[in-house]
C-alpha positions as CSV (number, residue, x, y, z in Angstrom):
1,M,0.0,-0.2,0.2
2,S,1.3,3.5,-0.4
3,A,1.4,5.9,2.0
4,R,-1.5,8.3,2.9
5,R,-0.4,11.8,1.5
6,P,-1.1,14.0,4.5
7,R,-3.7,16.8,3.8
8,P,-2.2,20.3,3.2
9,V,-2.2,22.8,6.3
10,Q,-4.6,25.4,5.4
11,K,-3.4,29.0,5.7
12,D,-5.2,31.7,7.6
13,S,-4.5,34.0,5.3
14,I,-7.6,36.3,6.8
15,G,-7.1,36.0,10.3
16,L,-10.8,36.1,10.9
17,R,-10.7,32.9,13.2
18,R,-8.3,34.3,15.3
19,Y,-10.1,37.3,15.7
20,L,-13.3,35.7,16.7
21,A,-11.4,33.5,19.3
22,A,-9.8,36.2,20.8
23,R,-13.2,38.0,21.0
24,M,-15.4,34.8,22.1
25,L,-12.6,33.6,25.1
26,P,-13.6,36.3,27.7
27,L,-17.1,36.0,26.7
28,A,-16.9,32.3,27.2
29,V,-15.3,31.9,30.5
30,L,-17.9,34.8,32.1
31,L,-20.3,32.4,30.8
32,A,-18.9,29.2,32.5
33,V,-18.7,31.3,35.8
34,L,-22.2,32.5,35.1
35,V,-23.6,29.6,34.4
36,S,-21.4,27.5,37.0
37,L,-22.0,29.9,39.9
38,S,-26.1,31.7,39.1
39,A,-27.6,28.5,40.7
40,P,-25.6,27.2,43.7
41,L,-25.7,30.9,44.7
42,A,-29.0,31.4,44.1
43,Y,-29.4,27.7,46.1
44,F,-27.5,29.0,49.2
45,A,-29.0,32.5,49.5
46,L,-32.5,31.2,49.9
47,T,-31.7,28.4,51.7
48,V,-29.9,30.9,54.2
49,R,-33.2,33.0,54.4
50,T,-34.8,29.8,55.1
51,V,-33.0,28.8,57.8
52,R,-32.4,32.5,59.2
53,T,-36.4,32.8,59.3
54,R,-37.0,29.3,61.1
55,A,-34.0,30.2,63.9
56,E,-36.0,33.3,64.1
57,A,-39.2,31.9,64.7
58,T,-37.7,29.7,67.1
59,A,-36.5,32.3,69.0
60,V,-40.0,34.0,69.4
61,Q,-41.4,31.0,70.3
62,V,-38.6,29.9,72.9
63,A,-38.8,33.7,74.5
64,A,-43.1,32.9,74.5
65,T,-42.6,29.9,76.0
66,I,-40.2,31.8,78.6
67,G,-42.4,34.4,79.4
68,R,-45.6,32.5,80.3
69,E,-43.7,29.7,82.6
70,L,-42.4,32.5,84.7
71,Q,-44.8,35.0,85.2
72,D,-45.0,34.3,88.7
73,R,-41.0,34.5,89.5
74,P,-40.0,37.8,87.5
75,V,-37.2,37.8,89.8
76,L,-35.9,34.6,90.2
77,W,-36.8,33.8,86.4
78,R,-32.6,33.1,86.0
79,Y,-32.0,30.9,88.2
80,D,-34.7,28.6,87.5
81,A,-32.4,27.0,85.2
82,I,-33.8,23.3,85.2
83,K,-37.3,24.5,83.8
84,L,-35.3,26.8,80.9
85,L,-33.0,23.5,79.8
86,A,-36.2,21.9,79.8
87,H,-38.0,23.9,77.5
88,I,-34.8,24.8,75.1
89,R,-34.2,21.0,75.1
90,A,-37.2,20.7,73.3
91,Y,-36.4,22.9,70.5
92,T,-32.8,21.6,69.9
93,K,-34.3,18.6,68.2
94,Q,-35.4,20.2,65.4
95,P,-33.4,20.7,62.1
96,S,-30.5,23.0,61.5
97,I,-30.9,24.6,65.3
98,A,-27.7,23.8,66.8
99,R,-27.8,26.2,69.8
100,I,-29.9,28.0,72.2
101,E,-28.3,30.6,74.4
102,V,-30.5,32.8,77.0
103,V,-28.4,36.0,78.1
104,D,-30.4,38.4,80.5
105,R,-31.0,42.5,80.3
106,S,-27.2,42.8,81.2
107,G,-25.9,40.9,78.8
108,V,-24.7,38.1,80.9
109,R,-25.3,34.5,80.2
110,V,-27.5,32.4,81.7
111,P,-25.7,28.9,82.9
112,L,-28.0,26.4,81.7
113,D,-26.3,23.2,82.1
114,D,-22.4,22.1,82.6
115,E,-21.9,20.8,78.9
116,P,-23.3,23.8,76.7
117,L,-26.5,22.1,74.7
118,G,-26.1,21.4,71.0
119,A,-22.4,21.9,71.2
120,R,-21.7,20.0,67.4
121,V,-20.4,23.4,65.9
122,A,-18.3,25.4,66.6
123,L,-19.9,29.2,67.8
124,G,-18.4,31.0,64.8
125,T,-20.3,28.7,62.5
126,L,-23.4,29.7,63.0
127,L,-26.7,32.4,61.8
128,W,-27.8,33.5,65.0
129,E,-31.1,35.1,65.6
130,S,-32.5,36.5,69.1
131,A,-36.0,37.8,70.3
132,P,-36.5,39.0,73.6
133,I,-38.2,37.5,76.8
134,E,-41.0,40.2,78.1
135,I,-42.0,39.3,82.0
136,N,-44.9,41.6,82.9
137,E,-44.1,43.2,79.3
138,Q,-40.6,44.1,80.6
139,V,-38.1,42.6,78.4
140,V,-35.9,41.2,81.2
141,G,-33.4,39.1,78.5
142,H,-32.9,37.6,75.2
143,V,-33.0,34.4,73.7
144,W,-30.6,33.6,71.1
145,V,-31.0,30.8,68.4
146,G,-27.6,29.5,66.6
147,A,-28.5,27.8,63.6
148,V,-26.3,25.5,61.3
149,L,-25.5,26.0,57.4
150,D,-24.0,22.7,56.6
151,E,-27.3,21.8,54.5
152,A,-26.8,25.4,52.3
153,R,-23.0,24.6,52.0
154,A,-23.4,21.1,51.0
155,G,-27.1,21.6,48.4
156,A,-24.7,24.4,46.8
157,L,-21.8,22.5,46.5
158,L,-23.8,19.5,45.0
159,L,-25.4,22.1,42.9
160,L,-22.3,23.7,41.8
161,V,-20.9,19.8,40.3
162,P,-23.9,19.8,37.2
163,F,-23.9,23.3,36.7
164,G,-20.2,23.5,36.5
165,G,-20.3,20.9,33.7
166,L,-23.2,22.7,32.0
167,G,-21.3,26.2,32.2
168,L,-17.9,24.2,30.5
169,G,-20.1,23.0,28.3
170,L,-22.0,25.8,26.8
171,A,-19.0,28.1,26.7
172,A,-17.0,25.2,24.5
173,L,-20.1,25.4,22.3
174,I,-19.5,29.2,22.2
175,Y,-16.1,29.3,22.0
176,F,-16.1,26.4,18.9
177,I,-19.0,26.6,17.2
178,P,-18.4,30.5,15.8
179,G,-15.0,29.3,15.4
180,R,-16.0,26.5,12.7
181,A,-18.6,28.5,11.1
182,M,-16.0,31.5,10.6
183,A,-13.2,28.5,9.1
184,R,-15.8,27.4,6.3
185,A,-16.7,31.0,6.0
186,E,-13.0,31.4,5.2
187,R,-13.1,28.9,3.0
188,R,-15.7,30.5,0.9
189,I,-14.3,33.6,0.6
190,E,-10.9,32.1,-0.4
191,H,-12.8,29.9,-3.2
192,S,-14.8,33.5,-3.6
193,Q,-11.1,35.0,-4.4
194,A,-10.3,32.6,-6.4
195,A,-13.2,33.3,-8.8
196,L,-12.2,36.8,-8.3
197,A,-9.0,36.7,-9.9
198,G,-10.7,34.5,-12.6
199,F,-13.1,37.2,-13.5
200,N,-10.3,39.6,-13.6
201,R,-8.8,37.5,-16.3
202,T,-11.8,38.1,-18.1
203,L,-12.0,41.8,-17.7
204,E,-10.4,42.7,-20.4
205,Q,-12.6,40.9,-22.9
206,Q,-16.1,42.0,-20.8
207,V,-14.9,45.6,-21.0
208,A,-14.4,45.4,-25.4
209,E,-17.7,43.7,-25.0
210,R,-19.7,46.5,-23.1
211,S,-17.6,49.0,-24.8
212,S,-19.1,47.7,-28.3
213,Q,-22.3,47.4,-27.2
214,L,-22.2,50.8,-26.0
215,R,-21.1,52.1,-29.0
216,A,-23.9,50.6,-30.9
217,A,-26.5,52.1,-28.2
218,Y,-24.6,55.8,-29.0
219,A,-24.9,55.2,-32.6
220,E,-28.7,54.2,-32.3
221,L,-28.6,57.2,-29.8
222,Q,-27.4,59.3,-32.5
223,A,-29.7,58.0,-35.2
224,K,-32.7,58.8,-33.1
225,E,-31.4,62.2,-32.2
226,E,-31.2,62.6,-36.0
227,R,-34.8,60.9,-36.5
228,L,-36.1,63.6,-33.9
229,R,-34.3,66.5,-36.0
230,D,-36.0,65.3,-39.0
231,L,-39.0,65.3,-37.4
232,S,-39.0,68.3,-36.0
233,S,-38.1,70.0,-39.0
234,R,-41.0,68.0,-40.9
235,A,-43.1,69.5,-38.1
236,L,-42.1,73.0,-39.0
237,L,-42.5,72.2,-42.8
238,L,-46.3,71.0,-42.1
239,Q,-47.0,73.7,-40.1
240,E,-46.1,76.1,-42.8
241,A,-47.8,73.8,-45.4
242,E,-50.6,74.1,-43.6
243,R,-50.5,77.8,-43.1
244,R,-49.8,78.4,-47.2
245,V,-53.4,76.3,-47.1
246,I,-55.2,78.2,-44.8
247,A,-53.6,81.5,-46.8
248,R,-54.7,80.2,-49.9
249,E,-58.2,79.1,-48.9
250,L,-58.8,82.6,-47.5
251,H,-57.6,84.6,-50.3
252,D,-59.5,82.0,-53.0
253,S,-62.6,82.0,-51.0
254,A,-63.2,84.6,-48.6
255,G,-61.1,87.7,-50.5
256,Q,-62.9,86.9,-53.3
257,A,-66.3,86.7,-51.7
258,L,-65.5,90.0,-49.8
259,T,-64.7,91.8,-52.9
260,A,-67.7,90.7,-54.1
261,I,-70.0,91.7,-51.8
262,R,-67.9,95.2,-51.8
263,I,-68.8,95.3,-55.5
264,N,-72.4,94.7,-54.8
265,L,-72.9,97.1,-51.8
266,Q,-71.4,99.9,-53.8
267,I,-73.9,99.1,-56.7
268,I,-76.6,98.9,-54.4
269,A,-75.7,102.6,-53.2
270,Q,-75.6,103.5,-56.8
271,L,-79.1,102.3,-57.2
272,A,-80.7,103.7,-54.0
273,E,-79.0,107.2,-55.4
274,A,-81.1,106.8,-58.7
275,G,-84.8,106.5,-57.9
276,P,-87.7,104.4,-56.3
277,H,-87.8,102.2,-59.2
278,T,-84.6,100.6,-59.0
279,S,-85.7,98.9,-55.6
280,E,-86.1,95.7,-57.0
281,K,-82.7,95.7,-58.5
282,V,-81.8,96.4,-54.9
283,A,-83.8,93.5,-53.0
284,R,-82.4,90.9,-56.1
285,L,-78.7,92.6,-55.2
286,A,-79.1,92.6,-51.4
287,G,-80.6,88.7,-51.8
288,R,-77.4,87.9,-53.5
289,T,-75.1,89.5,-51.5
290,L,-76.6,88.2,-48.4
291,T,-76.2,84.8,-49.9
292,I,-72.4,85.8,-50.3
293,A,-72.1,86.8,-47.1
294,D,-73.4,83.9,-45.2
295,A,-71.1,81.5,-47.8
296,T,-68.3,84.0,-46.8
297,L,-69.0,83.5,-43.1
298,E,-69.4,79.6,-43.3
299,E,-65.9,79.6,-45.5
300,I,-64.6,81.3,-42.2
301,R,-65.6,79.3,-39.8
302,R,-64.4,75.9,-41.3
303,V,-61.0,78.0,-41.7
304,V,-60.9,78.4,-38.3
305,I,-62.0,75.1,-37.1
306,M,-58.6,74.2,-39.6
307,L,-56.5,76.6,-37.4
308,G,-58.1,75.3,-33.8
309,P,-60.6,72.9,-33.4
310,A,-62.9,75.3,-30.4
311,I,-65.1,72.5,-30.5
312,L,-62.8,70.6,-27.9
313,D,-62.7,73.6,-25.7
314,D,-66.5,73.9,-26.0
315,V,-67.7,69.9,-25.7
316,G,-64.7,67.6,-25.1
317,L,-62.7,65.2,-27.5
318,V,-65.5,62.7,-26.6
319,A,-68.7,65.1,-27.9
320,A,-66.3,66.7,-30.4
321,I,-65.5,63.2,-32.2
322,Q,-68.8,62.1,-31.8
323,R,-70.0,65.3,-33.6
324,L,-67.7,65.1,-36.4
325,C,-68.5,61.9,-37.2
326,D,-72.4,62.8,-37.3
327,D,-71.3,65.5,-39.5
328,F,-70.1,63.5,-41.7
329,S,-73.1,61.3,-42.1
330,E,-74.9,63.9,-42.4
331,R,-73.1,65.4,-45.4
332,S,-72.2,62.0,-46.7
333,G,-76.7,61.9,-47.3
334,G,-77.3,60.0,-43.9
335,P,-76.8,56.3,-42.5
336,D,-79.8,55.2,-45.1
337,N,-78.1,56.6,-48.0
338,G,-74.9,57.0,-47.4
339,L,-72.2,56.6,-45.1
340,Q,-73.2,55.1,-41.6
341,I,-70.4,56.0,-38.6
342,D,-70.8,54.0,-35.8
343,C,-68.7,55.3,-32.5
344,E,-67.8,53.0,-29.9
345,L,-66.0,56.1,-27.2
346,D,-65.0,56.0,-23.8
347,P,-65.6,58.8,-21.3
348,L,-62.3,60.9,-20.4
349,P,-60.6,60.8,-17.2
350,D,-62.1,63.3,-14.4
351,N,-58.7,65.9,-14.6
352,G,-59.1,65.5,-18.7
353,L,-56.1,64.8,-20.8
354,S,-53.5,67.2,-22.3
355,P,-54.4,69.5,-25.0
356,A,-52.2,68.6,-27.5
357,L,-53.0,64.8,-26.9
358,E,-57.0,65.7,-27.7
359,S,-56.1,68.1,-30.6
360,A,-54.2,65.2,-32.6
361,C,-57.1,62.5,-31.7
362,Y,-59.6,65.0,-33.1
363,R,-57.2,65.9,-36.2
364,V,-57.0,62.0,-37.2
365,V,-60.7,61.1,-36.8
366,Q,-60.8,63.9,-38.7
367,E,-58.2,63.4,-41.4
368,A,-59.5,59.4,-41.4
369,L,-62.7,60.5,-42.1
370,T,-61.6,63.0,-44.7
371,N,-59.7,60.4,-46.6
372,V,-63.0,58.3,-46.7
373,A,-65.3,60.8,-47.8
374,R,-62.6,61.5,-50.6
375,H,-61.3,57.8,-51.4
376,A,-62.8,54.8,-50.0
377,Q,-66.1,54.9,-51.0
378,A,-67.5,52.9,-48.0
379,T,-70.7,52.3,-46.5
380,H,-69.6,51.8,-42.8
381,V,-66.9,52.8,-40.4
382,Q,-66.5,52.7,-36.8
383,V,-64.6,54.9,-34.6
384,R,-63.2,53.6,-31.5
385,L,-61.4,55.3,-28.8
386,A,-60.4,53.4,-25.1
387,L,-58.4,54.8,-22.4
388,S,-56.2,52.8,-20.3
389,P,-54.0,53.8,-17.5
390,R,-51.0,54.1,-19.8
391,K,-52.2,54.6,-22.9
392,L,-55.1,56.1,-25.5
393,H,-56.1,53.6,-28.7
394,L,-57.5,54.9,-31.4
395,E,-58.9,53.4,-34.3
396,V,-60.8,54.0,-37.5
397,R,-61.9,50.8,-39.8
398,D,-63.8,51.2,-42.7
399,D,-65.4,48.7,-45.5
400,G,-63.6,50.9,-48.7
401,L,-62.2,50.2,-51.5
402,G,-58.1,50.2,-49.8
403,F,-55.2,50.9,-51.3
404,D,-51.6,49.5,-50.9
405,P,-50.0,51.2,-48.0
406,G,-46.4,50.5,-49.7
407,A,-46.8,52.3,-52.6
408,R,-45.6,55.8,-52.9
409,A,-47.5,58.8,-53.4
410,P,-46.3,61.1,-56.6
411,A,-46.7,64.5,-54.7
412,T,-44.8,63.5,-51.3
413,G,-42.4,60.9,-52.7
414,T,-43.3,58.6,-49.7
415,P,-45.8,55.6,-48.9
416,G,-49.1,57.4,-48.3
417,G,-50.7,60.5,-49.4
418,R,-49.8,63.6,-47.5
419,G,-52.9,62.9,-45.3
420,L,-51.2,59.8,-43.7
421,V,-48.2,61.6,-43.5
422,G,-49.3,64.7,-41.5
423,M,-51.1,62.0,-39.5
424,R,-47.8,60.1,-38.7
425,E,-46.4,63.1,-38.0
426,R,-48.4,64.2,-35.6
427,V,-48.6,60.5,-33.7
428,E,-44.7,60.8,-33.6
429,L,-44.6,64.2,-32.3
430,L,-46.4,63.0,-29.3
431,G,-44.2,59.8,-28.8
432,G,-46.6,57.6,-30.3
433,M,-46.9,54.9,-32.8
434,I,-49.4,54.8,-35.9
435,R,-50.2,51.7,-38.0
436,V,-52.4,51.8,-41.5
437,D,-53.7,48.2,-42.3
438,S,-55.1,48.5,-45.8
439,R,-55.1,46.4,-49.0
440,P,-57.1,46.8,-52.6
441,G,-60.4,45.8,-52.3
442,G,-60.4,45.1,-48.1
443,G,-60.9,48.5,-46.4
444,T,-59.0,50.4,-44.5
445,T,-57.5,50.7,-41.0
446,V,-55.7,53.3,-38.9
447,V,-54.8,52.0,-35.6
448,V,-53.2,55.1,-33.2
449,D,-51.4,54.5,-29.7
450,L,-50.9,57.3,-27.6
451,P,-49.3,57.9,-24.5
452,Q,-51.8,59.7,-22.3
453,V,-51.3,62.5,-20.6
454,T,-53.6,64.1,-18.3
455,L,-53.7,67.1,-16.5
456,S,-53.2,68.4,-12.7
457,E,-55.4,70.4,-11.5
458,D,-54.2,74.2,-12.2
459,G,-53.9,72.9,-15.9
460,D,-50.8,71.7,-16.2
461,D,-49.6,68.1,-18.1
462,T,-48.6,65.5,-15.9
463,A,-46.2,62.2,-16.2
464,V,-46.4,61.1,-19.6
465,V,-46.1,57.3,-19.5
466,V,-45.2,55.9,-23.3
467,A,-46.6,52.7,-24.5
């Protein structure tokens, strides 16, 4: 057989075990002393108290007995040693009562016998208690009772042995168990240090990988910033385009109408000066002027709505969408002869939504219905607005002709026309997402998800949660 290889001695490199042993040794010694002495000392104190009580009671009984027997001889009581001795011997037979002495008022011991009663122990080892002897309500002496403490000492010494062993055992547990636990902890720490050293060896590779990921994230961030700048520039271009459209509309319609009204008013003034026979011409011209004025007011109202839907401030988003759908349905001939629009709109929260969010939703529905009226030739449209704690979901679905979402419009060079581009830019500016599902002959569905932005009590926007 080959010789058994000795186990390598573990090196206490950290020193936690030695540190703990140095701190736990005084605690273990103190615990051993406390556990070993607490019960014996408690037993000794209780036994001494019992012996003292017993000796005091015996002294009171002996003094009362002597006092009753010697009532008739108050002067010669200390010379009647036979009776005193007879009473005292009856009490010396009690356990732990070793000696009874009688002393007169001057402190002189009354001799009771040639041999001391109960001379089992020396006087210095007794526990003494006294009681006065009264004859005719006068104290003529004292009875002293001496009790031995052998029982208390023996019992305390008897308890010292098991409790001493218990204290040593507990002290050993307190001292050695944490030491073993600390040794295991040191081994685990050494293993952890080895693992950490291995991790450090591969740290450069991990740092290189993290750097590559950070570069990719930075490039993505730059791309997003570039997209945001492009989106902002397109938003400005969209705003300018809308202003040009509004200016053209005002110039082509309202401007020409106002010019016609001015010319008609000049003619009316000239006819009024010509005489009363021109009243019929004036009436016809005034009627045409009134018609032009009504059309101009309607056109101005339409342009104002294009600039900013005041109806949102008047009735709110839900009622505004419902009224918009009703207007489109009526202009198309009504549900029976034209376009049927069904609305499924959730109520808004008590504190409302952000004005930008309400305006974007209204504009998306308005543009979607405009596209339906212009291109889809649909008979049924469904508008759905759903609110959740995190987002706003808007959906406009029609059963019209549909189109190819991937086809590029000649005017914009992008998929979809200007209307879809405008809707997408409005939604993306608010951090939302828009999806257009359509195919030729299969209808069109516009789906918009926007982060829900509510208003605080003072009208400011609260937290934005991006879905």
